[in-house]
N, C-alpha and C positions, 0 to 999 in steps of 0.2 A: 783360719788364716795364720800364717806364720811369717816371721820376718824374713826378708830376702836372704839373709846370710845362712839360714837353715836349709835353703833349697839349692842355691847355686852350686854348692860343693859337689852335688851329685849329677849335675846336668850332663857332664862329659860321660859319666858311667851310663846314664840312661840312653844317651845317643848311641853308644857302642852296643848296648843291649837291644836297641831297636832293630839293628841289622839293616838289610837293604830291601825289605819287603814292604810294599805299600799296603796300608790298611785303610778301609773305609767302613764305617758302621752301616748296618743294614737298612736303616730308615724306619725300622719298627720301634714304637714307643716301648721302653722297658716295662715289664709286667708290674713292677713296683709302682710305676706312675699310672699305668693304664687302669688299675683297679681303684684309684682314689676318686673321691667325689670332688665337686668343684667348690661349693659354698653352702653355708647353712642358710636358713630362711632370712631374707634381707629385711629384718625388723630390728628396731632399736629396743634397748632395755629401758622400759619406762619405770623411772624411779617412783616408789611410793612417796606420798606427800610427807614432807618434813625431813627427808633424808639429805645428807650432805657428804661431801668427800672428806675422808679422814686425813689423807695425806696431801696437803697443798704444797706443791713443789716450789721451793724458793726461786724467785725470778732470777735467772742468770743473764748476763750480758751476752748478746749474740756475738760470734766472731765477726771480724771485718769481712764485709761482703765484696765480692768481685763484680765487675761489670756484667760478667756472664750470669752470676747469681741473680742480679737485679733484672737482667733481660728475660730470663726464663721463669723467674718467680719462686725459686726455691734454692736452698742450700743442700748440696749433696754431701753426705758424710757416712761413715761406717763405724760400728762397734762390733765386738765379738758377739757371735750369736748366743753365747751363754750369758750375756749381759742383758738385763731387762731394759727394753725400750718401749715407751708408751707415747701416746699423743702429747704428753707433757714434756717429753725429753727435749733438751736444748743441746745442739751440737757444740762440741769444743773445737777450738781452732785446729789442733793437730789431727782431728778426725776428718777434716774436710777433704774433698776431692780425692777419694781413695782410688787405688787400683786393687782389684780382687785377685788373691793368690791362694791356691789350695794345692794339696797333694793327695793322692789316693791310689790304692792298689787296684788290681784287676777285679771287676765285679763289685767294687765298693761304691757306696753312696757317700757323698760328702757335701755339706752345706757351707754357704757363705752368705752374709747378709749385708745390706746397705740400707740407708734411710734418706728420705726427703723431708726437709723442714720447709714448710710453705711460708713464704713471706707475703703472699697474697693468696686468695682462693684459687685453687687449681681444679680443672675439670678435664675429664677424658684422659686420665693418667694410665698408661699401659707400659709394661716392661717386657722386652723381647730379648732373645739371645741369638747370636750367630753360630754357625758351625765353628768348631775348634780345629785348627790345623797346626801341624808341626812343620819344621823346615824341609822335611823330605816329602811333603805332600800327604802324609797320613792324616786321616780326618776322623774326628768324633762329631757326629751330626748333632744338630741342635735338638733333635728328638730325645736326646739323652739328658736334657736339661729341663727341670721343672721349676717354674717361677711362681711363687705364691705371695700374696699380701698378708701381713700379720693383722689379725683382728684381736682387739683387747676386750676383756670382760670387766664389768663392775661386780665385785664380790663383797659380801657383808663382812664387816669387821666387828660389829657390835654397836649397841647404842644408836641405832639408826644411822650408822655410818658405813661407807663403802670405800674400797680402794680399787684402782685400775691395775689389772695384770695382763701381760701379753699371753695369748693362749692359742687361738686356732689359726691355721694357715689355709688361705682360700685361693682358689684359682678364679680370679674375677677381673673382668675388663672394665675400662672406663671409670676408674676410681675418681672420687671427689675428695680433695684434701682441703680442710678449712685453714684459713689464715692462722698462723702461729701454732699450728699443730704438726706433729711428725708422723709420717707413715713409713713403716719398715717393710722391706721385701726380702724373702728368703729365696736364694738361688741354690737348688740342689742338683748336683751332677752325679750321674751314675756312669762309671767307667765300664765300657763293654768288656766282656770276658776275654775277647780275642784282640783287644787293643795292643798296639806296639808301645813299649815304654819310651818315654821321652817328654819333652816340654811342648805343650800345645798352647796356642794363643787364640783368643776370640774376643768378642765384645758383648756387652750388655747394653741395649739401647733403651733409652727412656723417651717415651712419647707423651706429649701433653697436647690436648685439643687436636689430635690427628697429625702432629708434626714431631719428628725426632728432634729433641732439644739437647740431649746430652748423651755421651757415650762413656762407658766404663770399660777399661781393659780387664780381661779375664784370663789369667795365666794358670795352667794346670800342669803339674808334674805327675805323669803317670808312672807308677812304680811297677816294674815287671815281675810281680809275683802275686799269688792269690793267698788270701788269709785262710788259716785253718781255725775252725771253731773249737773251743774247749768243751769237754764233756760236762757241761753245767746246765741246769734248768733255769731258763729265763722265762718267767711266766707272769700271768695275771689271772684275776678272778673273772669268770665269764658267767652271765646269767644262765642257770641250768634249767629254767622253766621257759619253754618256748614262748609262752604267752607274754612275758614281760621283757622280751629282748629289745623292743623298740618303744620309745616313749612318746613319739611325735606322730599322731595319726595321719597328718597330711603327707608324710613321707612315704608311707607304705599302706596301700589299700587292702592288703591281704590280712584283714582282721588284726592289724597291728603286729604282724609277724614278718620276720625276714624270709625271703625266698631262699632256696638252695643256692642260687647265684649270688645273692647278697652275702650269705654266710661264707661262701668260697672267697669272695673279695676280702672279707674281714681277715680270714686266715692267711691268704696270700700276703696281705698287708703285714700281719704278724711276722710271717716268715721273712719277708724282705726287710723287716726292722730287727731281725735277730731273735725275736721271741720264738720259743719252741715248745711251750707247755701251757696248759690251762688248768684252772681249778673251777669245776662247774658248781655254782652256788645253788643250794636249796633244791637239789634234785628230788623231784616228787613223781615217782612212777604212777601211772594210771593203773589201778587195781580192779580186778573183776573176779567174782566167784562164778565158775562155770564148770559144769560136769564134775562136780566134786573136787575141783582144784582152784587154786588161786592163780590167776593169769596176771603176770607182771608185764605191763605194756610200757616200753621205753621210748615210745614215739616222740616224747618231749625232748629227749637228748640225742636220739639217733641222727636227725639231720645235722646237728652240730658236729658230732663226731665224724660223720661221713664227709662233711665239708673240710674239717680239720685234716683228715687223712688225704683227701683229694688235693689239698694244697701242699702235700708232701710232708706234713708234720706227723711224727710217730712217737714222740716222747710220751712217757706215761702220763695219763690224765688223772687228776684228783677229783673225787666226787664227794661233795658235802651232803651227807645223808642225815642231817638233823631232822628233816621232815619225817623220815621213816621212823625215827625214835619217838617224835612227838605223838604220832598217831598209831603206833603199832598195837597198843592195848585196845584202842577203840576198834581198829580193824579186826583184831582177834575176836572181839565180841560180835562184830558183824558177821564174821565167818561162821561162828557158832550158831547165830540166828539163821543164816542161810541153810546150814546143815540140818537144823531142827525142822525148818519148813520145807526142806528138800526142793529148794528153788534157786535159780541163778540170779545174779544181780550185781550191780556195781558196788565197790567198796569206797571208803571215803578218803583215801590218800590221794588227793589231787589238789590242783591249785585253788579250786573254788572253796576248799575246806579252810584256806588260810585267810579268807576275806574277813575284814572287820575285826571284832574282838577275839576271834578264834586264833589269831596270829600269836597271842601270848598264852595259848593253851598250856597248862601245866602238864608235866610228865605224870603218867600213871604206870607204875611198874607191876607187871604180873609175869608169871612163868609163861603163860600163853602168849602174852605180848612179846616177850623176849624171843620165843620160838618164831613168831611171825617176822620179827625184825631179822633174825638170822636167815630165815628161809628167803626173804626178799634179797638180802645181800648175796646169798648163794646163787639165786636165780640171775641176778645182775652179772655176777662173775661167769656163770654158764653162758649167758647170751653174749657177753663180751668175747669169750673164746670162740663161740660159734660164728660170730660176725667178723672175727679177725680184727677186733679193735686193739688199740694199744693197751699195754698193761694198765690196770686201774689201782689207784690208791684211794683210801677212804678216810674221812674224819667224821666222827659222830657228833662232835660239838667243837666250838672254837672260842678262844678268848674267855676261858672259864674264870679268869681273874676278875671279870665283871660281875661274877656272882649270879644269884637268881637261878633261873632254869638252866642257864649255861653251865654253871658249876654242878648242879644236880645231874644234868644229862651227861656231863663228862665223867663223873664218878661212876655212874651206872653203865653207860654204853661202851666205854673203853674196854671194860672187862667182857661184856657180852660180845662185842665185835671181835675181840682177840680169840674167842673160841671158834670162830669160823675158819675152817681149814683153808689155807692158801691166801688169806686176806693180808694186805699190806696197809698198815695204819700210819697216817701222818698226823702229827700233833701240832696244831696251830695255836700258839699261845703268846701272850704279852707279859704275864707275871712270872717272876722267877720261882717263887715257892710253889705256886700251882703247877708250873712246868715240872718241877722235881717230883711232885706227887704222882704224876701219871707217866713219867718217862719210861717206866718198865714195860708199858704196853705198846710203845711207838717204834716203828721202823725208821721213820724220818722225823726229825725235830725241826720244825719251822717256827723260829722264834723272832719276836719283835725286838728282842735285846740280843746283841751280838758282841762277841769279843773272841780273841784267840783261845781263851780258856774254854769257852763253850764248844768251839770246834774241836779242840783237843779231847774234851770229855766225850763228845759224840764218837770220835774215832776209836777211843779206848773201849767204848761200849759196843763197837761194831755196828753203829747206826749212822745215818746220814744227817748232816746239819745244813739247813738252808735258812736264808734270811727272809723275814716277813715284814712287809710294810715299812721299809726305810725311805720310801719316796722314789718317784720316777727321776730319771736324770742321768747325766754322764758320770758323776762321781760314784753313785751307789751301784749302778749296773756295770761299772768298768773297773777302775783301779781298786776301789774299795773291796768289792767281793773277791777280787783276785788276790789282793794282799791278805785278806782274812783267811783264804783257803776254804771258803764255804763251797758247798756243792751246787749252789744256785741261789736264786732270789725270786720271790713272788710278790707282786704289788697289787693292791686294791686300787682301781678295778678298771675293767674295760669301759664300762659305763656305770655310773651310780648317781643319778640325780635323786634328791630326796624331796618329794613334793611338799610344799607348804602353801598356805593361802595366797601369799604374795608372789608365788612363783608360777612360771609357765615352763616347767622343766622339759628338756634340759637346756633350753636356749635363753633362760632368764635367771641364771643362778646367782642370787644375792647371798646365798649361804656359802661361807668359805669352805664347807665340806663338799660342795657340789662340783663346780667346774674343775677344781684342783685335782679331782680324782680321775678325770676322764683321760684315757689313753687316746681315744679318737671319738669323733662324733658321727652320728648317723646322718646320711643325706640320701637323696633319691638315686644317686648314681655311684655310691661308694662311700667308704669312711673318709672323714675329714681329718687330716693330721693335725697334731697339736705341737706346741713347743716341747711338751713332755715326750711325745713319741719320737721326735727327731733327736733330742739330746740323749734319750735312752738308747737309741740306735748307736749314737756315737760312743756311749759308754761300752756297749757290747763290742763294738769294733776295737776299742782300746784293749779289751780283754783278748780279742782275737790276735792283735799285734803281739801281745805278750806271749800267748800260746804258740804262735808261729815261730817266734824267736826261741822259745824253750825247746821246741822240736829240733831246730837247727843246732842249738847248743848240745843237745844229746847226741846228735850225729857227729858234731865236731869233737866231742870227747873220745870217740872211737876212730877218728880219722888217722890215716897214716901221716898226713902232713903236719909237721910241728907248727907251721904257720896257722893252719886251721884250728889246731887245738888251743893255741895261744889266743886266737881271735875269739874262740868260744869262751875262754876264761874271762877275757875283757868284756864280752857281751854280758856275761853273768854278773860281773861286778857292777856294770852300768845299770842293768835292770834292777838289781837289789837297791841301788841308790835311789832310783826312781820310785820304787814301791815303798821305800822308807818314808816318803812324803805322805803316805796314806796309812794312818794308824788304824789298827784293827779293833776299833771299839765304836759302837754306835754313839756313845756319849760325846765323841770328838767330831762327829760329822758336821755339826754347826760350825765349829772352829775351822775345819778343813774347807768348808764352803767359802769362808771369808778369806782365809790365809792363802789359799792356792788360787792364783790368778787364772782366769779363763785361758789366756794365751799359753800358760804353763802346760796345760794338757796337750796342746799341739806340739810344743817343744819336746815334751816327754815322748810323744808318739813318733816324732821325727827322729829322735835319737835311736829309738828302738828300730825304726825302719832302716836307718843307716847300718845297723848291725845285721839286720836281715839281709840286706843287699850284699854286704861284705862276705858273710858266711855262705850265702847262696852262690856267690862267685867262686869262693875257695873250695866248695864242696862239689863243684860240677864234675 
């Protein structure tokens, strides 16, 4: 949402841009909504005995209630979607009775939120949307609006305490809201690619117990341009072992595996959120000795890559090949045994090898093992080329700063891997000194520490710098990575519950490291979005706005029109001022999260949009 003054100045321009052609959306649900699941298992998080809430919200005085509030049993209010709202949240007076306003470009998704504070128990709460119409009769159908209720998690903070965080977004009918609790709803609009620019009006309808009780106005300014994506990697870590891709047996009967259709939904969801790359974790090829040769079976990852490509994603894929290093010596000895016995048989580089204490198997380095390691990598590259997969990057270990087998493996296999012709190595690291020790072997530096100096060092060395694990969200994936000048950002992880005795992962995550890492959750009919997935998309869209304006500024510099050239210069000055709010250092991220108000992001984006519209008009 932005304040009205940031929108009305362009209504006249949008009306002119719309022309005289009537537009009506097709009635088909956008693919980005169609692939999503509805809700997670409808079970409560049962607290272990003796646990208590860590953060007890100070009781605030409710704002004055109107007769309508008392009649319908709730207070209607709105905060920015980047603000945390939980069942404990109390509305403030100025937040009451909102009208919803957003702006978005063609093909863009844009969210807005509102909340109900129940002054008595509510039952059968549903939220619906109407079609959106402009004054000329152009229509954006309600199928382009996805409405979801926010579900909160209890997560562990230590000492048998937990806190409540807003997390998943569910499509669920007939909600119950307890007295003195708040329920938030996310309204996400997707602007059709062929929509006519202009100002559209519609309504959001709130039903309780089967009757429409309140209406919210929904105003949408459609900007008549399409965003251009920058050449950056926006990615996450994805389980590379097909066996462990789903953690909840009741969701998928196929031996706890995703089907090809499930995988395609996941990657369409990535694409529609702006993610364009993956790092496959702990890739473990199935190996077999047959007819005097080692057969490398990539059936564990092939369905993943096939679905990735089918969804239209072709950015290079990173493969974590730690498992190949862990077991190459053992596999080498098994090959020798098969050769001596002149018999075929399976080798031990597979998921079953990692069960139990074997997971912490120490490295054993031999010349034979190194050859096996290199031969497996070469065969992966050969098959990737044969199958027309996207280019592959590899990392032999990660976060060597943690020491132990990580550091041992990094020291050995960075050199061994570098000797494979045509290989591209990515260095995933959190420690500065350890990073320096192995930089000479890496084509891509993906660091958990970031600043403009590191980006500059990488450019001088002729390698790529990307950000690692700075957190999901609008700040890190948007203006921050743009200001820094990094070539991309990768975040842990698509899913990563960590089972503990008190857990039923991934739907009972009391460990603060669990739910906070999830980009989306599995369900029977598709991925369940999270606050992280939606705010991350908004960050990537911020980066797209900046890139789109940059392209127009470049054109304006070469324009014959002096007015266009001057407008380009002004746009450049404005954009630099905006980006100066985002300092290029990870150490300042916490400060930026506090200092930069959520509404400021929308104001920055709107200012960029104004310059895009002006330059677009001058360069016609």
